[in-house]
N, C-alpha and C positions, 0 to 999 in steps of 0.2 A: 255910328255905332261902334264899339270897341268888343272884340272877341277876344278873351284871355283864358290863358289855362290855369287850373288848379289840381296841381299833380297829388297822386297819392303818394304816401311815405311808408315806409318800412323802418321799424325798429331792428336794428343791427344785434342789439341785445337788449335786455331790460332788467335791472335789479331794483327790488324795493329795499330801499335804504334806511328808512325810517318811517314808523308809523306812530301819529301822535293822538293825544286824547282826543282832539276835535275831530277825528278820522281824517285828517289830511295825510297825504302819504308823500313822502319823498324818493325820488327814484335816482338811479344813475342810468343813462341810458343814451344810445347813438341812434340819430336819425340819417337817413338818406332817401332820396327821392326815386320814384319810377316813372316810366313812361304812360302810365294811365293817368289821365286826367279828365276830370271835369271840364265843361267850357262855360264860362260866363259871358253872357251878351250883355253890354252894359251901355246904356245912354242916359243923355241928360232928361230931366223932367222935373216938373214942379213939386211933385211929391214921390216919396219912397215907395216903391212898389217891387215886391219879390214873387216871381214865378218859377216854376220847375217843371221839368219833363215829367217829374213824376208827383202828380198834383198834391198828394198830401203832404209833400215837403214845401210847398210854397206858403206865402202869406207871413204872418207878423211873427210866427213862433220860429221861422226860419232863423238859423243863428246870424245869417248874413243881415236880415232886417235888424236883429238886435243890436249887431255891432255897428251897423250903419247910422242906426238911429242914435246910439251913444256917442259916436263920433260928432254927428249932427250939434247934439247937445254940448259937448264937450268944447267944440272951436265955434259954437254959435252961427252955423251954416244954417241959409235959408234955403237952399236949392235942394231938390231932391234927384234920386236916379231911378231908373227903371233897370231891374237886373232880372234878366231869364238864365237860371241854371240847368245846363243840359246834364244829366247825371249819367256819369261812366263809371264812377267808383261805387262798389256796392256798399249798403248800409252794414251797421254793426260788423265791420269786417276787421277792425283793427288798423285800418289804412289812412285813417283821419280826414276823409271825405268832407263831412260838414267843417271842420276847422280849416281845411285848406280852402275851400269855399269863401269862408270870412276872411281868411287873409288875403286872397287875391281881391276881394272886395274892398278891404281896408286901403290895400297897395293903390288900387284904381282909384277910389274915393279920395285919398290923399294927394292925387294928381289933379283930378277932375274939381276938386274944390278948393283947390290952389292953397292947402294947408303946408304940404312940403315941411312935415315933420320928419324927424330922422328915423332910422331903424330903431334905435334903443326906446326913442319915445313912444313909436307904434307898439313895441313890444311890451312895454310897460301898461300901456292903454288895454292891449288885449289880453293879457294873461288872464285877468279873473273871469273871461268868457269861456276859456276852455285852455287846458293844458297842453294841447297839440299845437295851438295858433302859433306860438313863439317859433316853432322849428321850421314853419313855412315864412314868416316873416324874417327869419333870419337869412333866408337865402342860398344857404351851403350846407352840405353834409355837416352834422354838428353833434357835438356831445353835450347832454342836457344834465344838470343836476338840480337838486331841491326839487320845487313843483313844476318845473318845466321852463323857468324863465330865464335860469342861469346859463347861457350857451357858450360854446367856444367852438372852434374850428375842429373838425373832426382831424386827427393829426396822422391818419394812416392810409395807406392806398386802399381803396374800395376793391372789393373782389371783381377780378376781371373775368367773371364768369356770367353765362347766362342765368337768368332767375325764371323761375315758374313761381306765379302766385296763384294759389288755389284756395277756394272759400267752400265749404261745405254748404249744405242746402239750407242752413239756418244760421243766424248771427248770435251775438250774446250782447247783454249790457255791461258796458265798462263797470257801472256802479256793483252789478251783482256779483262780477268776477272779484271785485277788491273785497267784497263784504265776504265770500266764501275764502279768500285768501286770509283776511284777517283773524277768521274763524279757526285756521290751521296753525296759527302762531303758538308755539309752546310757551312764550312768555306771556306777560299781561299786554293785552293790545295797546295800552297807554305807554309802554316801553318802548324805545327806540330799537330798532332792528338792524344795527350798523353792520354794514359789509363794506368790503373791499371797493376801491374807486375805478377798476378796471375789470374788464370781461371779455372773453373770447366771442367771436360772433355766434350767434345761436341759442346763447343762454337766455331764458326767460322765466323769472320767478313767477309769472301769473300762469305758465302752462298748465301745471297740475290742476289747478282751480277751473281752469277753462274746460280741459279734458274731463272732469268730472262733472260740471254742469252741462256740457255737450259732447256726449262721447263721439260723436261723427268727427270731431276735432282730432281725438284720439287715433280712429280708425285711419283717417287721412295721414297724419304723423307717421303711423306705422309703414302704410304703403310706402310713403315719400323715402324713408329710411331704407326700404329695401333697395330703392333706386340710386341714393346718392349718399354720401357721407355726412353732408351738411342739409338739415333741415330744421325749421323751427316756426314757431309760431309769432306772427307781428303784433305788438300792444296786447290789448286784452282780448284778442282775437275776433272772428273766428278764422280769418285768412292765415294761411301758412306759407311759408316762404322755403324754395329750395335752390341750390345751387348746381349748375351741370356745367361740363366742359365744352358742351356745344349747343347752339340753339335747335339743331335738329333732335338731340336727345332731350332737351326738355319740351320739344314739341310732342314727341313720342308719349313722354311719360302723362303729359297733358290729356293727350285722347286717351289713356289708358286709366286715368282717373274718372273721367268722364263715361266711359264704358262699365267701369265698377260702380258707376253712382255714387262715388266717394266725393265728388266737386261738381256744383252746378256752374261755377264761374271759375275761370282760368285766364292766366296772361302770361304770355312768353316774352322776355325782353331784356333789358338792361338795367342795372342800378346806375344812378345819376346822382353825380356830386353838385350840380347846380341847379337852381330853381328855374323852370323854363323862362318866367318873366324877367329874369336877369340875364339869360341868354339872348333875347330879343331885342335887348336895348343896344 
């Protein structure tokens, strides 16, 4: 049995660069990894079976099952896999937990089923299943444009500071956040909203919509911005990210947020530029 990590990601920034008539959004964003990981225990089996430490996430509706079943079909694989997901990444958090699980499962199956497809082929295969999956398959901190499948290396040094991740007591549906964002556009929603192709760390075009839909995010960000100059929301929420000069300072703010009931899950650690599965090779 293999036990493999599926790390959480953060968006260093996120801009919506285009909205199309069919509702698709193009983004300009940057991804990096964190030390928070789900763990996938994987072993060979005659059938495909997915279980989870949170039982409601197991079974055929899990994204891992969907991508592995499609991979079996694509490459005419007869074997199965038994996968158990030990969840550490919270749901509806803007951290890409389900997409990361799917990416780790794809990378494992690529070897266990002797497919040996290259990275670009795996990204092309996986993109229809979720816009965040490619950033995990890419394996390094990256810039992403379009619908998320056009990736290149992040060209700047990552912040050498401690990070605090903090999630309020409730999450958000990505689709709901994008629907609200679309409703706020001043031009016709079918027209492209083109933006510049670079952005400073901490910009997130979806933040205002997420805060409107979940005021707890706004309260959390307000407190974080009292404690540090750099705090923002990751992805479509609800997790917020803050940078601190020291691990000790980040831990103190983590304790404060929980005392104030502004966060029910926190993590203090570092920003990572390499996927942990690549580090283990």
